[in-house]
N, C-alpha and C positions, 0 to 999 in steps of 0.2 A: 674430381667428383664431389657433390654439394653432400654434405652432412647434417642430417637435422636432427637436434639436439631429441632426446626421447622424452623431455618435459614441452615440448612445441606442440600450443594450441593445435585442434583439429577445425579445420576454416570449414561452415556448410553453408546454405542458405534454408531459410526454413521462416517457420511463423511463430508467434509469439506462443504459441502454445504447445510447439516442441521444444522451444526455447526454455518453458518455462519445467518441463516433463524433463529435459536434459540437465538442469539446475536439482532437479528431485533425484534424479539418477545417481549423480556426483557425490549431493551428501547422506546417500546410501541411509532411508529410513529402514526401522525392522518390519513396520507394520501400514500397509496404505490398505483405507478403504474407500470405496468408489461409487458414484450413483451419477450417470449423464445428463447434462443440463445444458441447452442451449445459452450462449455459446462459449461453453467449456466443453460440451462433450468430447471434442477430440483431442484435447488434454490429458485427460484420463485413459482414452484409449491410446495415446502414445506412451503412459506409464506402464497400463497392463503391460502392451508391447515387450516394453523393455524388462518389464518380469518375466515374461513368456521367453523370450529369446535368451535369459542369463546375464543381460546390461545389467540388471539389479536385481541384487538377491533380496526378497521382503515377500511377507506374507499380504498374497492382497485379498480382500474381503469385498464380494457385489454384494452390497445388502438393498436391501426393498425399498430403501428411500432415504434421503438426506437428515432425516430425524435419526437414524439407525444408525448413519454414518457416524454423525459426534459422539453418540452412545456408545458405540463399539471401541471406536479408539481411546475414548475417556478412559476404558477398562485396559487397555491396552500402555497409555501413559500411565496409569497408578501401578502396573507389572514393570514400569521401568524403559518400555521401548521407546524409538524415537518413531514419530509418526507423522502423514501426509494427508491430506484429501483437499480438494479443489471444488468450487460451486458456482453458481451463479444467479440472481435475482429471486426467484419462486423457491427454488432450491433453497435458498439462507434463508428463507422467511421459513420454512417448512422444520428449518433443524434452529429454530430459533432456539429454545427452550435450552437444547445442551449446550448451544453454542452461547449462550448467555451463562452458565453452568463454568464453562471451561475456563477462563480469567480468574474465574471467583476462587478456582480450587488449584488455580497457579500451573496450570498444567501446559509445557512450554510444545505445544506443536505448532506446524505450519499449515497454513491454508492458503491456496493461488484462489482468490475471488477476480472471477472473471466478470469483470462490470455491468453491468445492464441496465435498463431502465426498469421504469416500477409499470405495473400495471394498477387500476386498467384506466382507460383503455387499453387492447391487449398488444403488448408488444416482444419481442423476441431481440431486438440492438440492443448494438451498447448504447450505454451511460454510466452514468456513476450513482444514481438513485439508491441501488441496495447498498453498497457501502459507506453513502453517507447517513445513510437513515440508521445504520449500527454503531456509529464511529464513538458513540460514548459508553458501549456495553463491557469496556475494560480490556479490548485486543488491542496491539500495535497494529498500526496500518499506517504502511509503505506503498507507494504509488510511484511506476514505472514509465519512462516517456519513452523508449526501444526497444526492439527484441535484444539487443542486447543486456540492457540492465535490467531485461527481467530474469533472463540466467541467473546474473552474478549476485541478482538482489534474491533470487530467491534459496542460493546459496550461502548468501549472508544469513538471511530470517534465521536459517536451525543455529548459529550460532550465537542470536541475538537473542533468541528466543530460553534458549538453555544455559545461558551465563547468570550465575548464582548469583545475583542481584536485580536481576530482571526474572525469571520464571515465569513469562506471559507469553500467550499465544500470539502468534504474528499471522497480519495477511497482508500476502504481498499481493495488490492490488497492478491489475493493467486491464486496458480499455477493451471490452466486447468492440468486436468487427476490427478494429482499426490495428491493432495488438495481435487480438487472439490470431486473425488471420492475413494479418499483415505479413508480406514476407521482404524479409533483408538479410544481408549477411550476418554469421556468428561465428565468434571465435568459443570453441570446447574449451576449457582448460583441462588439463595434464587430469587425469583421476588421479594420481599418488600426491598431486599437489592439493588438491581436493580436498582430498580425504584428510591433509595432514591441518590444511587450514580450517575445516571443519572442528576435526579432534572426534575423538569417540565419545558414546553415545555417555553422559553422566547426570543422570537424574533421579539415583539410588539414593541418594543421601535425603530426595525431600520426598518422593511418591511413590516408592516400590513397597507393594503389598508383600509382606513376608512375614508366615507367623511366626518366626521368631521375634520377629518385632512391631506385633500389633500395634493399631492405630483404626482414630475413628475417620473418617472419611464424610465430609458435608454435614456435619452435627447438626443439628438443630440449635439454634441460637433466638436470645431474646427472647419478651414475652414472658408472663407468668410460668412458674416452673421450669423453667429453663436456665441456661447458663448466664442469662440478661445479656443486656444489649451493648454491653462493656464488650462483651467477646465478637458480636457482630461489628462493632466500631472497631475493633483490631482487625477486624481481616478487612475491612475497607480501607482503614489508613496503609494496611500492609500494601494491599494492591497499587494505591496509590504513589508508595516509594518506589516500587517496581518502575509505574512508569516514569517515574523523576531520574530514575538509573538510568533508563532505557535512552534516554537524550544522549548520554557519557559512553553507554556500550555503541550505539549505532554508529556515533562518530569514530570511535574505535575501531569498530570492525569494518568499517569504509575503509578508513588508513591503513589499517594492515593487507586489505584487500589489495589495496593500490599497490602498496610496498610488494607482495607478493605475484602479483599476476600485470602489474602496470598499465589495469586501464582504472581511471579515477572517475567513480561518480558522485555526485554532491549526495552528504548524508543526511542534511535536514533539508536546507535550500538551496539553490543556486541564484546568485546574482550575473544578470547578463547585460552586461552596457550598461551598468547603474552609476557607477561613479560620479561622473556630472548630469546625470538625470535630475530633468525637474518634474519628471510625471515618469511615472512606471505602471503596466501591465503587472497582473498575478496570475501566473497559468497554472496547473496542475496535469499529471497528464501527458498522453499523446500530440495532445491538441499544441503543447511547448515547439515542435519543431516548424510548424507554419510559425507560428507566434516570431519565433526568434528572424524567420523569414520579415517577416512586416516589421520587425521594428530596426533590423539593419536595412533597408528600404527606406524606412524614415528618417533613420539617420543619415542616410545619403542626401536626402534632400532636407538635411540641415534642422530636423526636430530633433530634441533634447530627449528623448523617451529610453528606460531602460527596461528590464523584465525579469521578476522574480518567479521560480518557479518551484512549488512548495511540494517535495518529496515525502517529508514524512508528517503525517495530520494525525497519528495520535503514539506517542504525547505529541501536542500540537507547541512548534517549536516557537515558544512567543518571545524568547529573548533576538533569537536569528533575524526574526521576521522583525520584528520592531529596529534591531541595527543596519537591515539594507536597508528598507524603506526610508531611514531616520535623514535623508537630504533632499525626499521628493518634495512637491508641491499639492500633489493630486494622484489618483491612485484609482487603476478600474480592475475589477476581478473579475475574471473569466471564469463561470463554473459550468460543470456539465450537470447539475442536479439543481432540484428547488428545495428551498427553505419556504416549506407553505406559510408558515406561523409570521416569516420577514418580509415576503413577498420581496425577494430576493434567493441569491444562493448560497449555500451555507459556507462557502469558505471566503465570500465576503465578507459572513459577519464573524467566521473567526480570523479573519485579518486587520477588522476596524477592534474584536476584544483586543488581541495582541500590541496593536497602537495605543488602545485605552489608558493598557495597565502600563504603557510608559508613558502616560500625562501628555498624547498626542492624540488630536484631533484635527484631522487631514480629509480634506475634502474627495469622496470617495464615490465611484459611479458602480453597481453592480451591471452586470452582463452575461447571459445565461442563454449558451447553444450547445450543438450538438447532442441533443434529446433525439432520443429514439433512432440512434444510428445518422443520423444528420453527421456532415462535415463541417468542421471550421476551419477555413482556409484563412489563406492570408489577406486574400481581402477583409475577409469580418474582420481580425485584427485590427486592420487598418481603420475600419470605421469607429471602433475601439477607442484607437490611437486619435484618430480625429474626434472624438466625442469624451474624451480626459481632457484634451488641449482645452476644448469650449469649455470644460469645467474647471480646470484651471483660472481661465477666464474670466470666471464669475458668468458662464452662457450654460450653463448645466441643461441636458436635455431631463426629463422623467425618465427616472428608471422603475424596474429593471428593463434593460434592452435587451429584448427578444431577438437574438441574433438570425433566426434560421425562419423565423415569423412568415416571411414573405418569400422566400425559399420556394 
């Protein structure tokens, strides 16, 4: 007779939105507020069903819009609750005021951001324009490559957010269409192991509204007649310190997750076949799988190319990026969003800034692909590898290269 250990994971086949919902159920938030929007809608439907059938015991608030989602959750967090929500695209835009307020209040909530391209023209399909647009508001941003990584990172996000040295909200980003609806195998951790990993909600020392311990929340600072700009500076400096601490905490939490569950995910970046590479591609999110296939094919043909996947975007892992790319002579960065002010992708600029801080100027080429739900295939990546090779040899094409322009 075969005996199955009580802590053995359950294996199912599901999409990324359901995987995120399982991560939420295992983390056991106290309050969930929801409003549906494509391609996030099925995620909050899964969470709602888990609450309805008793898989998750939480208060569910179906509110009238995304602005109310975060406003309601801010009150819950100030009362000491663990909270969760999810959104996409225009929903993120609608909640921007309380979204910007959440990290300033140091409220450690978790939100799935099912990434979607921007408007206008109208688009309901995947891209990363929404997430990239708000990357400097003060939220931690972590991007997932696979359905399994969506569940596991969601679970880890609660522990990262609530760490006493961090106390910041976390966006767990997964690509609309390709991960939100893409189906693959998923291991669901044992509930007791997950509960022990995340730990109990412990934010009362910081945020709880308590009549016996009154406090001011979001005081008016700066200007004439107020506490002065020094208090405002203190808030900003504290938030930056929390972000810097998050670099360490994210690595620690990922390492502990690997020890407990046996699955290893990159914490900040993942280097793939970079040891002897003379050129490198940089990717983010679900495009990475196709990019690894293209790198393998190029390697088999004798091209010394490697790949760097960026998982954590905020705080940006400057040292990890610079170290991983220290040996290459040319780089290409594939973005799923546009930095309109620089006529390239936002990750291209981030990577260049990281290298410049380390004193390196490396020939680089930006690639923009996967907009409005378009696919980034191994063939697209093979083109990028070829173009970066030309760049290395001093025959650079003009950038940016728009990968889906003629598809």
